[in-house]
C-alpha positions as CSV (number, residue, x, y, z in Angstrom):
1,M,5.3,-44.6,-27.1
2,S,1.8,-45.1,-25.6
3,V,-0.8,-47.4,-27.2
4,S,-3.0,-44.5,-28.1
5,S,0.0,-42.6,-29.7
6,E,0.9,-45.6,-31.8
7,I,-2.7,-46.0,-33.0
8,T,-2.9,-42.3,-33.9
9,R,0.5,-42.3,-35.7
10,K,-0.5,-45.3,-37.9
11,A,-3.9,-43.8,-38.8
12,K,-2.3,-40.8,-40.6
13,S,-5.6,-38.8,-40.2
14,N,-6.4,-35.3,-41.2
15,L,-6.9,-34.8,-37.5
16,A,-3.2,-35.3,-36.8
17,I,-2.4,-32.1,-38.6
18,A,-5.1,-30.1,-36.8
19,L,-4.0,-31.4,-33.4
20,N,-0.4,-30.2,-33.8
21,I,-1.5,-26.7,-32.8
22,L,-2.9,-27.8,-29.4
23,P,-0.9,-27.3,-26.2
24,R,0.9,-30.5,-25.2
25,E,-1.5,-31.7,-22.5
26,R,-4.6,-31.1,-24.6
27,R,-3.0,-32.7,-27.6
28,D,-2.1,-35.8,-25.6
29,D,-5.7,-36.0,-24.4
30,M,-7.0,-35.8,-28.0
31,V,-4.6,-38.5,-29.1
32,V,-6.1,-40.8,-26.5
33,F,-9.6,-39.9,-27.6
34,Y,-8.8,-40.3,-31.3
35,A,-7.3,-43.7,-30.6
36,F,-10.5,-44.7,-28.9
37,C,-12.6,-43.6,-31.9
38,R,-10.2,-45.3,-34.3
39,T,-10.3,-48.5,-32.3
40,M,-14.1,-48.6,-32.2
41,D,-14.3,-48.0,-36.0
42,D,-11.6,-50.7,-36.7
43,L,-13.4,-53.2,-34.5
44,A,-16.6,-52.6,-36.5
45,D,-14.8,-53.0,-39.8
46,E,-12.4,-55.8,-39.0
47,P,-12.8,-58.3,-41.9
48,T,-11.1,-61.2,-40.2
49,H,-13.9,-61.6,-37.7
50,P,-17.6,-62.3,-38.3
51,P,-20.1,-59.5,-37.4
52,A,-21.2,-61.3,-34.3
53,E,-17.7,-61.4,-32.9
54,R,-17.2,-57.8,-33.8
55,K,-20.4,-56.9,-32.0
56,A,-19.2,-58.8,-28.9
57,M,-15.9,-56.8,-28.9
58,L,-17.8,-53.5,-29.2
59,D,-20.2,-54.6,-26.4
60,A,-17.2,-55.5,-24.2
61,W,-16.0,-51.9,-24.5
62,K,-19.4,-50.5,-23.9
63,N,-19.9,-52.7,-20.8
64,G,-16.5,-51.8,-19.6
65,L,-17.3,-48.1,-19.8
66,L,-20.6,-48.5,-18.0
67,D,-19.7,-51.1,-15.4
68,G,-15.9,-51.2,-15.3
69,F,-13.4,-53.4,-17.1
70,P,-12.7,-56.7,-15.2
71,E,-9.0,-56.5,-16.1
72,P,-8.4,-53.2,-18.1
73,D,-5.4,-53.2,-20.4
74,P,-3.1,-50.2,-20.6
75,F,-5.2,-48.6,-23.4
76,Q,-8.5,-49.1,-21.6
77,R,-6.9,-47.5,-18.5
78,E,-5.9,-44.5,-20.6
79,V,-9.5,-44.1,-21.9
80,I,-11.0,-44.4,-18.4
81,E,-8.5,-41.9,-16.9
82,L,-9.3,-39.5,-19.7
83,R,-13.1,-39.9,-19.2
84,D,-12.9,-39.4,-15.5
85,R,-10.5,-36.4,-15.6
86,H,-12.6,-34.5,-18.0
87,Q,-16.0,-35.8,-16.7
88,I,-16.9,-37.0,-20.2
89,P,-20.5,-38.4,-20.1
90,N,-20.5,-42.2,-20.7
91,D,-23.6,-41.5,-23.0
92,L,-21.3,-39.8,-25.5
93,L,-18.7,-42.5,-25.6
94,C,-21.4,-45.2,-25.8
95,A,-23.1,-43.3,-28.6
96,I,-19.8,-43.5,-30.6
97,I,-19.7,-47.3,-30.0
98,D,-23.3,-47.6,-31.0
99,G,-22.7,-45.7,-34.2
100,C,-19.8,-47.9,-35.2
101,A,-22.0,-51.0,-34.4
102,M,-24.5,-49.7,-37.0
103,D,-21.9,-50.4,-39.6
104,L,-21.7,-54.1,-38.7
105,Y,-24.5,-55.0,-41.1
106,P,-25.4,-53.3,-44.4
107,Q,-28.4,-51.1,-43.9
108,R,-30.3,-48.3,-45.6
109,F,-31.5,-44.9,-44.5
110,G,-34.9,-43.8,-45.7
111,T,-34.6,-40.1,-45.1
112,W,-32.1,-37.4,-44.1
113,E,-33.6,-37.5,-40.6
114,D,-32.9,-41.2,-40.4
115,L,-29.3,-40.7,-41.6
116,Q,-28.8,-37.9,-39.0
117,Q,-29.4,-40.5,-36.2
118,Y,-26.3,-42.2,-37.5
119,T,-24.2,-39.1,-38.2
120,W,-25.0,-37.8,-34.7
121,K,-23.5,-40.9,-33.2
122,V,-20.4,-41.3,-35.3
123,A,-19.5,-37.6,-35.7
124,C,-21.5,-35.2,-33.5
125,A,-20.9,-37.2,-30.4
126,V,-17.2,-37.1,-31.3
127,G,-17.4,-33.3,-31.6
128,L,-19.2,-33.0,-28.2
129,V,-16.4,-34.9,-26.5
130,S,-13.7,-33.0,-28.4
131,I,-14.9,-29.5,-27.3
132,R,-14.5,-30.7,-23.7
133,L,-10.9,-31.7,-24.4
134,F,-10.3,-28.4,-26.3
135,G,-11.3,-26.5,-23.2
136,C,-14.4,-24.8,-24.6
137,K,-16.6,-22.9,-22.1
138,D,-19.4,-21.4,-24.1
139,P,-22.5,-23.6,-24.4
140,G,-22.8,-22.4,-28.0
141,S,-19.8,-24.6,-28.8
142,E,-22.1,-27.6,-28.6
143,T,-24.3,-26.2,-31.4
144,Y,-21.2,-25.6,-33.4
145,A,-19.9,-29.2,-32.8
146,V,-23.2,-30.8,-33.8
147,A,-23.6,-28.8,-37.1
148,L,-19.9,-29.4,-38.0
149,G,-20.2,-33.1,-37.1
150,H,-23.1,-33.6,-39.5
151,A,-21.3,-31.6,-42.2
152,L,-18.0,-33.6,-41.9
153,Q,-19.8,-37.0,-41.9
154,L,-21.9,-36.1,-44.9
155,T,-18.8,-35.0,-46.8
156,N,-17.2,-38.4,-45.9
157,I,-20.3,-40.2,-47.2
158,L,-20.2,-38.3,-50.5
159,R,-16.4,-38.9,-50.9
160,D,-16.7,-42.6,-50.0
161,V,-19.7,-43.6,-52.1
162,A,-17.7,-46.2,-54.1
163,E,-15.7,-47.5,-51.2
164,D,-18.8,-48.1,-49.2
165,L,-20.4,-49.9,-52.1
166,S,-17.4,-52.2,-52.3
167,N,-17.7,-52.8,-48.5
168,S,-20.8,-55.0,-48.2
169,A,-22.8,-52.8,-50.5
170,R,-23.2,-50.1,-47.9
171,I,-25.3,-47.1,-49.0
172,Y,-25.6,-44.1,-46.7
173,L,-27.3,-41.7,-49.1
174,P,-30.9,-41.4,-48.1
175,L,-33.2,-43.4,-50.3
176,A,-35.7,-40.6,-50.4
177,D,-33.1,-38.4,-51.9
178,L,-32.3,-41.0,-54.6
179,A,-36.0,-41.2,-55.4
180,R,-36.2,-37.4,-55.6
181,F,-33.8,-37.5,-58.6
182,Q,-35.3,-40.8,-60.0
183,Y,-31.9,-42.5,-59.3
184,T,-32.3,-46.0,-58.0
185,E,-30.3,-48.1,-55.6
186,R,-29.6,-50.4,-58.6
187,D,-28.2,-47.4,-60.4
188,L,-25.9,-46.6,-57.5
189,I,-24.7,-50.2,-57.2
190,G,-24.1,-50.1,-60.9
191,R,-22.1,-46.9,-60.5
192,V,-24.2,-45.0,-63.0
193,H,-22.7,-41.6,-63.4
194,D,-25.2,-39.5,-65.2
195,G,-27.2,-36.3,-64.9
196,R,-29.4,-37.8,-62.2
197,F,-26.4,-38.8,-60.1
198,L,-24.8,-35.3,-60.5
199,A,-28.1,-33.7,-59.4
200,L,-28.3,-36.0,-56.4
201,M,-24.7,-35.3,-55.4
202,A,-25.1,-31.6,-55.9
203,F,-28.2,-31.7,-53.7
204,E,-26.3,-33.5,-50.9
205,A,-23.3,-31.1,-51.3
206,D,-25.6,-28.2,-50.9
207,R,-26.9,-29.7,-47.7
208,A,-23.4,-30.2,-46.4
209,D,-22.6,-26.6,-47.3
210,S,-25.5,-25.4,-45.4
211,L,-24.3,-27.3,-42.3
212,Y,-20.8,-25.8,-42.6
213,Q,-22.5,-22.4,-42.8
214,A,-24.6,-23.2,-39.7
215,A,-21.5,-24.2,-37.8
216,E,-19.8,-20.9,-38.7
217,A,-22.9,-19.0,-37.6
218,A,-22.9,-20.8,-34.3
219,L,-19.1,-20.3,-33.6
220,P,-19.0,-18.5,-30.2
221,P,-16.4,-15.8,-30.1
222,A,-15.3,-16.8,-26.6
223,D,-14.2,-20.3,-27.9
224,R,-12.9,-19.2,-31.3
225,Q,-9.3,-20.0,-30.4
226,A,-10.2,-23.2,-28.5
227,L,-12.0,-24.5,-31.5
228,L,-9.2,-23.8,-33.9
229,P,-8.5,-27.6,-34.6
230,A,-12.2,-28.1,-35.4
231,R,-12.1,-25.0,-37.7
232,I,-9.1,-26.4,-39.5
233,M,-10.8,-29.7,-40.0
234,G,-13.9,-28.0,-41.2
235,E,-11.9,-26.1,-43.9
236,I,-10.0,-29.2,-45.0
237,Y,-13.2,-31.2,-45.5
238,R,-15.1,-28.3,-47.1
239,T,-12.2,-27.9,-49.5
240,V,-12.5,-31.6,-50.4
241,L,-16.3,-31.1,-50.9
242,N,-15.6,-28.1,-53.3
243,K,-13.0,-30.2,-55.1
244,M,-15.5,-33.0,-55.7
245,R,-18.1,-30.5,-56.9
246,A,-15.7,-28.8,-59.3
247,D,-14.6,-32.1,-60.7
248,G,-18.1,-33.4,-61.4
249,F,-18.3,-35.9,-58.5
250,K,-16.2,-38.6,-60.1
251,V,-16.3,-40.6,-56.9
252,F,-16.7,-43.9,-58.7
253,K,-13.2,-43.4,-60.3
254,K,-11.2,-41.7,-57.6
255,R,-11.1,-40.9,-53.9
256,Y,-10.8,-37.2,-53.3
257,S,-8.2,-35.8,-50.9
258,L,-5.9,-32.9,-50.3
259,S,-2.2,-33.0,-50.6
260,K,-0.1,-32.6,-47.5
261,A,1.1,-29.3,-48.8
262,R,-2.5,-28.0,-49.2
263,K,-3.4,-29.1,-45.7
264,L,-0.3,-27.4,-44.3
265,A,-1.2,-24.3,-46.2
266,I,-4.7,-24.3,-44.4
267,L,-3.0,-24.9,-41.1
268,S,-0.5,-22.1,-41.7
269,R,-3.2,-19.6,-42.6
270,H,-5.1,-20.3,-39.4
271,L,-2.0,-20.0,-37.4
272,L,-1.1,-16.7,-39.0
273,S,-4.7,-15.5,-38.3
274,R,-4.3,-16.5,-34.7
275,T,-1.0,-14.6,-34.3
276,G,-2.6,-11.7,-36.0
277,G,-5.3,-11.5,-33.5
278,E,-8.2,-12.6,-35.9
């Protein structure tokens, strides 16, 4: 088993289910790319190393992509070969690294526009690489990938509010949005679950919903089949978002997810639609 395959297998991501529908070669390429993203994220979050060391490890990857690795290991060779074969811009891969590096130190985002600079790097850039590996041809797929990337990452942020607070008191919700509902940073750290919090979370969920809708509106018919893994991911995460909303956003007490059976049902429905000609 390759290094990238082992990394992906251990991660047990929602993406693994979506990738099962890809042809073998494209699936293998996505496994390498996912392993790259997973590795960058893990380097940024590695608790056994101080932030400065983690930054140095991320910088080593970035410099290797830009200038070549002095002595590339097997995994680095896989990533370089993937990049060169698909002509993936270094800017996109480096943006992913820069996004992960933003997590090295606790920070705050003043506005949604500020947060979008982060979500673009950690999610939209991932989507823009993925559409190349999926074989998309229509330029409209880039618009789809960006809207879906923002939607997926915002859903993650809402789901992981408590987990992020426990991890160096990270807060990703825009501070301007907290102020809009007279809910303070201290309230969030204190895990205050009241009407203000529910209004804040509903506001953010509405924003995520609008992004999912924007992605659907941008979906180019010519790439509809190529984007099937992305569409499955979108439905899984949007279902999680709806589950949180219906349950009153009890994110301080539980981490929302879908059962494997529910995910497989979503996958099966999309496969049936594909065979039915959509």
